[in-house]
N, C-alpha and C positions, 0 to 999 in steps of 0.2 A: 448792472455791467454782464454783457450776453456772456453765458458758458463758453471757453475754447472751445472750437471747434475741431477734436482731432478724428480724422476719418480712421476707419479698422483695417484690419491687415490685409483683408479681400479687397482694399481700394489701393492695394501698393503704394503705402505711404512716400518711401523713399522715393520709388521714381517721381511721384507727385510733388514732392516737397522740394526738389531741388531741379526740376526740368530736366529730367530722366537722367540727370548724374546720379552716382553711387557714391558717396564720400566715405577716403579711405585714408585713413590717419597713416602717415610715413615720418617715419625718423631714420636717417642714416648719419653712421657714425665714420668720420674721413681720416686722413691724414694730412688735412691741410682745408685751406679754404678756398682752392681753384679748382674748380669742377673739373678742367681741361686737363690738368697735371698731376692731381693729389687722389690718392688712391681712396674708394672706397672698402670699407673694413666691416662694417655691420649694416644691416638692413632689417627695421622691423616695421610691421604694416597692419594694421589693427581694422577689422571689417567693422563698419557701423549699420546697425541694424533699427527698425521700429517694432516696436510692441504691439500688442493689439489697441493702445489707448493710443497711437500714433506715436509717442515718446521715443526717441531714440537713446541707444544706449551701445557700448561697445562691447560686440559680439565675440569677435575671435580674432587671436594674436598669430600671427605666422613671423618665423624670423629665421635668417640664415646670418652665418658669418661669411666672409667674401675675401678671395684671395687678391693681394694686390695687383693690378695688371703690369705687365710687363714695364719697368722703366718709369712705374709709377713714383709720385714724390711722398716719404713720409716725414713729416716735420715733426720733430721730437716734441715739439710744444703742445703741438694736438694730440700726440699720443700721451703723455702726462695730463692732459686736462680728459680725456677717456679712457684713460686706464687701459689701453688695449696694448698687448703684446703682439703684433703681426707673424711671430714666430713662434708662439706657445704652442704645443704638440696638441694640447687638449682644445684648441680652436675650431678642430673639423671643418675648418674654413672651405669654400668651393668656389670654383672659377668663376668670374662675371656671368658667362652666359648662363651657366648651369642656377646660381644663385636668382637672376631675374628670372627665369622660367618657374622657379621654386616660389617666388611672391607673387607671380602674375597670375599662375593657373588657380589659386582659389578666388582672385579678384575677377578674371574672368568668368568663374562659376557662379559668383555672386552677381553677376550682372546679368546673365541670361535668367537666373531663379526671381530675380527683382523686376526684371521688365524694364532696367534701366538701359542704356546705351553706350555710356561709358562712365569711367571711375573718373574722379577729380580729386585732387591730391590735396588731403587737411595736414597742415603744418605750423609748428610755433617758427616765425619766419621761413614760411614756406618755399620763399624763391631760393632757398638754399638747397633744401633737399629736392625740390624739381630739378635745379640744376646739376646736380649730381645724378640725378636718375635719367635724366634724359641724355648726359654725357657718357655714362656707363649702356646705355639702350642703344647711343649711337656707335660706341666702339665695338661692340660684339655684334652690332648689327642682329637684333633681337626682334622676331616678328611678331607681330600679334601683341603690342604694347597696350594695354587696357587704359592706360591714363590719357587724360588731357594732354596735349603738349606743353601749354601756356597758361591755362586757366588752372586755378587753385583757391581754396579757402585759407585763411591767414588767422591763427588763433592769436597772435601778437596783436592784431587788429582790432580782431573780434573783442578779446579782453582788454584792450584799451578803452573802448566803445562799454563796455559792459561795467569793468570792475575799476578803469582807471589805471590798470596795471599792465606793464607788456613783456617783463620777466616773467618764465612759466613757471618760476618757485613761488614767486608772489600772487601770479593770477591765480595757480592753483589754491592757494590758501585762501586769498578773497574771494572763490566761488563757495569755501565750506570744505572742501577736502583737505587731507591730509599730503605733507611731503617730507620726503625722507630723502635729506642731501644725502646720504651714504651711497644711496640706490642711482641718484642722478647721473646723467651722462652716459648710461647704458641705452642703447637703441630703444631695448624692449620696455622699459620703466618709463622713459621719455616719451613712448609713442603712448603706452598705454595712458599715463597723465593728461598729453595733449588731448587724447579721445574722451576722456571725462569731462575735460574742460571744452571742449567742441560741444558735447551733447547737453551740459548742463545750460550754456548760454543760448544754445537752439530751444530747448524745452523752455526755459525760463520765457526767450520770445515769443513764443508758441502759446504760452500761456496767457500772458498779458494780451496777445494781438489774435489769435486764432490760427488756425492751419492756412497758409497763403492757398490761393484756388488760382493757379497758375493757368489751368485749363481756361478760367472763365477769361483771364487776360488775354489768353491767345485768340478767344472768339471776338473781342472787341476789334 
């Protein structure tokens, strides 16, 4: 078997690996399941980078608590599930527009520095987080959203393929990492564990199959 072909940092492996997309893991805690009517309460985003050997790793976590928008629905069952008290004085929550700008700023900077063209949201059941993100962007009319509006990478699907597990806790354990149920359903913890899972799956794939040469595919 040939040795896996991992390009070096100077080859901009993140930009080459995902067709110029920058993978950013996002977890959003909400006041319900309906992106159009229910509140965004916390956002965490983990920027993924590639080391000198081309292996991916979770690099930076950015997070903020979010004030429910005016008229937002807050389902008591969802609040019990994620343990968030929207009125807690120590949450230091920010309005949606300010919160989104805080999350988007380092993502846009990373896009520039890596030679990528856009971020792609990575999430566990990514459609959920992308739906809430898009709804918030539309609600407050934030400009320069760095995320692709409909493309995403779903670790539930990837983990189902790689480990036969689709539940995040079980998938993380199957990947060989630890899972602390007491920390679960915090946006930071879930985003960081999802980032570890995503990197593990991609790195193992590349070890077995080599680093994809998408530039060569484009020349065909």
